[in-house]
C-alpha positions, -999 to 999 in steps of 0.1 A, spaced: -911 -425 462 -891 -411 489 -857 -423 497 -843 -423 531 -811 -411 539 -798 -446 547 -809 -460 514 -796 -425 494 -762 -434 510 -762 -471 497 -774 -462 462 -749 -434 460 -719 -461 472 -731 -483 442 -735 -458 415 -702 -442 421 -684 -478 425 -697 -486 390 -685 -456 373 -651 -468 386 -653 -498 373 -665 -483 337 -636 -458 339 -612 -484 345 -622 -506 318 -621 -477 294 -587 -467 303 -569 -501 297 -540 -502 270 -541 -534 246 -509 -553 240 -482 -537 214 -478 -555 182 -443 -573 174 -422 -555 150 -427 -573 117 -397 -594 107 -386 -603 69 -367 -635 57 -337 -638 37 -338 -669 10 -305 -677 -8 -305 -695 -37 -279 -723 -42 -254 -723 -68 -230 -743 -84 -194 -742 -74 -199 -723 -45 -220 -711 -15 -234 -679 -3 -246 -674 36 -267 -651 53 -263 -639 89 -288 -634 100 -318 -649 78 -343 -652 95 -369 -630 117 -348 -602 104 -363 -565 115 -362 -535 89 -330 -519 82 -313 -545 101 -276 -550 89 -278 -588 68 -242 -599 61 -231 -620 31 -204 -646 33 -190 -661 1 -174 -696 -2 -165 -703 -34 -153 -741 -46 -116 -745 -47 -104 -728 -78 -134 -709 -82 -147 -675 -78 -178 -653 -77 -185 -642 -108 -184 -601 -112 -217 -584 -110 -233 -616 -101 -244 -612 -64 -278 -599 -64 -303 -590 -35 -339 -587 -47 -373 -577 -28 -399 -594 -30 -414 -572 -57 -382 -578 -78 -367 -546 -70 -327 -542 -64 -315 -539 -30 -278 -519 -26 -252 -544 -16 -217 -532 -2 -183 -549 5 -155 -570 -13 -136 -598 -17 -154 -627 2 -182 -604 27 -210 -581 19 -234 -570 34 -269 -552 31 -293 -534 56 -327 -553 56 -357 -539 35 -398 -542 48 -400 -572 28 -383 -608 22 -352 -608 -1 -337 -634 -20 -297 -634 -23 -283 -649 -56 -249 -653 -71 -228 -672 -99 -191 -690 -95 -168 -691 -123 -138 -706 -131 -110 -676 -133 -93 -666 -164 -64 -642 -167 -32 -635 -151 -23 -653 -117 -10 -629 -95 20 -643 -64 15 -648 -29 48 -643 -15 56 -654 25 80 -627 44 110 -646 49 117 -628 84 91 -649 100 104 -670 130 96 -694 159 63 -707 133 55 -706 97 28 -696 72 16 -710 40 -9 -701 13 -30 -721 -10 -25 -715 -35 5 -700 -38 -4 -679 -70 -42 -669 -80 -63 -651 -104 -79 -621 -92 -112 -628 -70 -99 -668 -58 -99 -673 -22 -64 -680 -7 -61 -703 24 -34 -696 49 -25 -723 71 -4 -713 105 18 -735 122 31 -722 154 65 -738 166 62 -758 200 50 -734 229 43 -704 207 13 -689 192 3 -662 166 7 -626 181 -7 -611 145 -7 -617 109 -15 -594 78 -17 -596 43 -6 -565 20 -9 -554 -15 13 -527 -24 14 -519 14 -22 -515 19 -38 -544 41 -64 -567 30 -93 -580 47 -86 -617 65 -114 -637 77 -111 -665 99 -96 -676 134 -71 -701 151 -49 -715 126 -65 -706 95 -72 -671 75 -87 -669 42 -89 -634 20 -100 -628 -19 -72 -624 -44 -64 -590 -54 -56 -578 -91 -19 -578 -78 5 -596 -60 3 -596 -23 29 -601 5 20 -624 36 35 -611 70 34 -629 106 47 -626 141 46 -652 164 48 -649 207 60 -677 234 28 -688 251 33 -676 286 40 -704 312 58 -706 344 96 -716 344 120 -732 374 144 -712 394 172 -738 401 201 -729 425 235 -745 423 238 -769 450 277 -767 451 277 -730 458 298 -731 495 300 -705 522 268 -688 515 232 -692 502 215 -678 472 176 -678 477 150 -668 451 115 -655 461 99 -675 436 108 -712 428 79 -716 399 72 -682 384 55 -670 350 76 -655 321 82 -621 322 82 -616 362 106 -602 386 127 -626 412 146 -613 439 177 -633 449 186 -628 485 223 -633 496 236 -649 526 270 -653 534 288 -673 559 301 -656 586 337 -637 571 327 -644 537 309 -620 510 297 -626 475 327 -627 449 302 -636 420 268 -640 405 249 -654 374 221 -664 362 217 -687 331 191 -698 308 210 -731 292 248 -712 282 231 -679 278 232 -649 309 203 -635 320 204 -598 329 209 -594 371 203 -562 385 218 -549 415 214 -517 438 224 -514 473 222 -552 487 197 -561 465 196 -586 434 166 -591 407 160 -605 376 133 -610 352 125 -648 347 132 -657 308 111 -680 287 131 -710 298 141 -728 333 171 -706 346 200 -719 371 213 -695 399 253 -699 409 276 -680 427 306 -677 446 317 -667 481 351 -660 490 368 -646 526 363 -610 530 399 -597 523 422 -576 547 418 -546 521 390 -531 516 365 -536 484 341 -521 465 309 -530 450 303 -531 411 263 -527 407 245 -538 373 218 -513 370 181 -523 361 160 -512 334 186 -526 312 167 -535 280 177 -553 242 204 -576 258 224 -585 295 256 -573 311 277 -596 337 305 -585 355 333 -615 369 333 -598 399 307 -588 427 333 -567 448 370 -562 439 396 -543 454 410 -510 442 432 -516 413 418 -547 404 410 -554 368 371 -560 361 361 -579 333 321 -570 315 311 -594 292 280 -577 268 253 -602 253 228 -581 231 197 -597 223 187 -610 190 182 -577 163 198 -553 194 236 -540 192 255 -528 219 249 -485 217 270 -476 250 283 -483 284 286 -463 313 308 -470 342 299 -444 374 313 -436 406 282 -441 430 300 -416 457 314 -391 436 292 -396 402 324 -395 374 328 -419 353 354 -445 355 375 -449 323 370 -481 303 380 -502 273 358 -520 248 368 -544 225 338 -564 210 316 -574 238 337 -575 264 347 -545 289 376 -541 312 383 -516 339 404 -509 369 382 -511 402 385 -474 415 385 -472 455 349 -468 456 315 -484 445 307 -483 410 274 -491 392 272 -503 355 243 -488 327 243 -501 291 222 -494 263 212 -515 234 199 -501 202 174 -521 183 181 -529 145 154 -531 120 155 -561 92 161 -549 57 137 -574 34 136 -573 -5 108 -584 -25 114 -602 -51 113 -591 -87 103 -600 -122 130 -586 -144 158 -573 -120 170 -575 -89 181 -548 -56 205 -557 -29 214 -536 0 246 -533 17 231 -536 48 207 -565 57 199 -550 95 205 -509 106 192 -492 133 169 -461 131 184 -432 109 214 -457 99 219 -447 61 212 -476 40 223 -480 0 205 -498 -23 220 -511 -58 195 -516 -80 204 -546 -110 180 -549 -140 180 -577 -166 191 -568 -201 170 -544 -220 153 -535 -187 151 -503 -165 137 -493 -129 99 -480 -132 96 -477 -98 112 -486 -59 95 -482 -25 113 -488 13 81 -491 35 74 -502 70 64 -536 74 43 -526 107 31 -490 98 7 -486 62 16 -456 43 46 -451 63 77 -446 36 115 -441 35 125 -411 15 147 -425 -14 176 -400 -28 202 -403 -56 196 -417 -91 211 -444 -115 215 -480 -101 220 -464 -66 200 -451 -42 200 -446 -4 177 -440 26 176 -436 61 165 -465 83 130 -463 97 124 -474 130 102 -506 118 115 -534 98 114 -525 65 104 -541 28 122 -529 -3 96 -533 -32 108 -526 -71 93 -532 -106 112 -528 -138 100 -521 -173 114 -529 -207 138 -500 -220 117 -488 -249 132 -489 -286 135 -462 -309 125 -470 -346 136 -448 -372 110 -424 -398 131 -422 -431 117 -402 -459 121 -417 -489 149 -399 -516 139 -387 -551 109 -371 -538 103 -340 -562 83 -307 -560 77 -308 -528 90 -323 -488 77 -340 -465 88 -333 -431 82 -355 -394 84 -341 -364 100 -370 -353 126 -391 -370 136 -414 -343 109 -426 -315 94 -455 -297 64 -474 -308 30 -461 -296 43 -426 -303 24 -403 -327 42 -390 -359 31 -356 -375 39 -352 -412 43 -318 -429 34 -321 -466 48 -287 -486 41 -292 -519 64 -261 -547 45 -235 -563 22 -248 -589 23 -282 -572 0 -302 -550 6 -337 -533 -6 -366 -553 -4 -400 -530 13 -402 -498 20 -434 -476 36 -449 -448 52 -481 -448 68 -509 -423 83 -532 -449 60 -536 -472 28 -535 -449 12 -499 -447 7 -479 -417 -30 -462 -412 -27 -424 -418 -48 -395 -405 -55 -359 -413 -59 -338 -447 -48 -310 -465 -10 -305 -455 -7 -325 -426 -10 -365 -416 -6 -386 -386 6 -417 -377 11 -443 -347 48 -456 -344 48 -489 -353 73 -515 -334 97 -512 -364 111 -484 -387 90 -473 -413 92 -450 -445 76 -422 -459 73 -420 -495 52 -392 -515 43 -380 -554 33 -342 -562 19 -335 -591 14 -302 -612 -17 -286 -611 -34 -287 -644 -44 -254 -666 -81 -256 -671 -98 -286 -651 -91 -292 -615 -103 -320 -595 -112 -313 -561 -108 -345 -537 -121 -341 -501 -104 -365 -476 -113 -351 -442 -122 -317 -421 -116 -281 -425 -110 -257 -449 -80 -267 -477 -66 -237 -498 -54 -243 -530 -36 -212 -546 -34 -211 -581 -21 -170 -582 14 -180 -584 11 -203 -616 12 -180 -648 -6 -209 -665 -37 -200 -644 -39 -164 -650 -72 -158 -668 -74 -126 -697 -107 -109 -695 -129 -111 -722 -114 -140 -731 -126 -174 -741 -106 -190 -710 -125 -212 -685 -113 -231 -653 -139 -261 -647 -138 -275 -609 -152 -312 -603 -157 -325 -569 -144 -361 -571 -169 -384 -553 -204 -389 -544 -215 -365 -517 -255 -356 -505 -252 -318 -513 -228 -295 -530 -230 -254 -530 -208 -234 -550 -195 -196 -539 -177 -169 -562 -159 -146 -541 -180 -150 -511 -213 -154 -533 -236 -181 -536 -241 -196 -574 -278 -208 -566 -283 -221 -600 -251 -246 -596 -259 -278 -570 -239 -304 -594 -206 -318 -585 -192 -293 -614 -186 -257 -619 -169 -237 -647 -157 -199 -648 -151 -180 -676 -143 -142 -679 -158 -138 -715 -178 -111 -707 -152 -94 -683 -177 -91 -653 -153 -108 -626 -128 -77 -631 -91 -83 -629 -70 -90 -597 -76 -124 -570 -107 -141 -572 -116 -172 -552 -141 -203 -561 -159 -220 -530 -169 -255 -526 -186 -271 -498 -201 -305 -498 -220 -328 -477 -220 -365 -463 -245 -375 -439 -249 -342 -428 -212 -339 -422 -195 -308 -438 -162 -307 -461 -150 -273 -480 -122 -265 -501 -110 -230 -516 -95 -220 -549 -77 -190 -555 -66 -176 -591 -60 -145 -609 -73 -124 -637 -55 -101 -658 -61 -83 -690 
């Protein structure tokens, strides 16, 4: 069959188009599958609850937070919090107190925990006494470790919480909550709660005294926010000038600074009243008294705005709370030289020179010295407030039979920032940090020394303690020294009629000093001729020396013998004479004799090794053979 050219073109078009359709269908990607998610199931518990966030549709690797909420008076039981996979495998959990977390595995998980009533010591929650403009209360005021403590925050009217912290020996604890409630888990120590309140910013009124005559004083703002700078425009009547100017919040002056003809103040946290006085321009020249801006920590006001040369000018200083005056400077604005002044308390006077002057001041921040209550003693400071680097002396007052164990002065604001303490005895001093500080002290009982007395009348040897007066809990070592030819028979240590446990063997014994005086008693016996009873009372090798006792000098080729008997039952016995094993003897007795003279004259030894529960003990006897 022949296909005409036009038909071939049509067929070709169809084939190519179809191929394109087939190719397009093969290249289409299917939609990706959504990632698999898992569920967190929390088992219900008595006397508390555990919540998980998130708890559903949780992807593998996501962080899950567990919040522990014990019922009042209960705590999470130690090591009871558990997160397990569906297979039963345990998932690691991290955290402490009332907040924990874990990383979600590729499996559903189950969370469980137990709550318990606490036992043991309660610890105190101390609220900082320096908190102002509000209060913080703790419920409960003391608690055992693990108990949830709730803090209730109560700001004064027009105030709000600025900061809050709970510290354990200076280290901050984790707080949860918001608004006027916080909570934390009680650690195994006393804690201190600190807080600061601040004014809620709002608008206040600027009122100008309506009784001002011969001029006007106009504020640029009449209803500014706290902290806003307010500018006062002075408009004297013809032939008049400003004599005095003041801004007060109640009866307290507000700092008004001036330079050239500009007067300004920063709006405080209350309504203010502006007042002033105008006077006729005197025939003689007058000069300006300018209060410079930038003064912080207090205010200074002048009784006059201008004064004639030779006139006495009075400045009144008003430091803010926790500030003190450091310096006052009155300078010529023309010649840049200081003007002499007299300071008495918060009043400064000077004689007006024939030129304008500027007044500047510096106030220094005072920081509070707070002393935490301590058990069994107290600490007092010679100052309740001090400026940075000022010397502060602390007096330590232990209760009877107590002494200072530790003393620290730490910053209330900065963790780990401590003052260096110097001196000793019942006095310490430090140089004030540039923050409020907390003084904490710990007192401990003064150790009582008890006597170790060796009973009189001990014969044929001595007992010597390494210490004769020492506190309870100390270890005493007794050295035993028998006379020649004698050995220790009995030894005891008693407190009253009660025996004290002894340890050791050979010529040494030890015991732990009880909280009372003790008496050491002992008896020595002569080493008998012919038979020696050997008693094993501890590890190690003990040598019994008979060479100095003439009664133990064996004669060669005689019928004399020495019998050594081990006192007590042991698993095995090994005997050695002059280091050679006596293989035919494995009982608790061995007899040595010189009837055939085989041993020879001189020094000889008999050694016995015994074992009990595979633990070896040994003793060695030294004796002498003569003709």
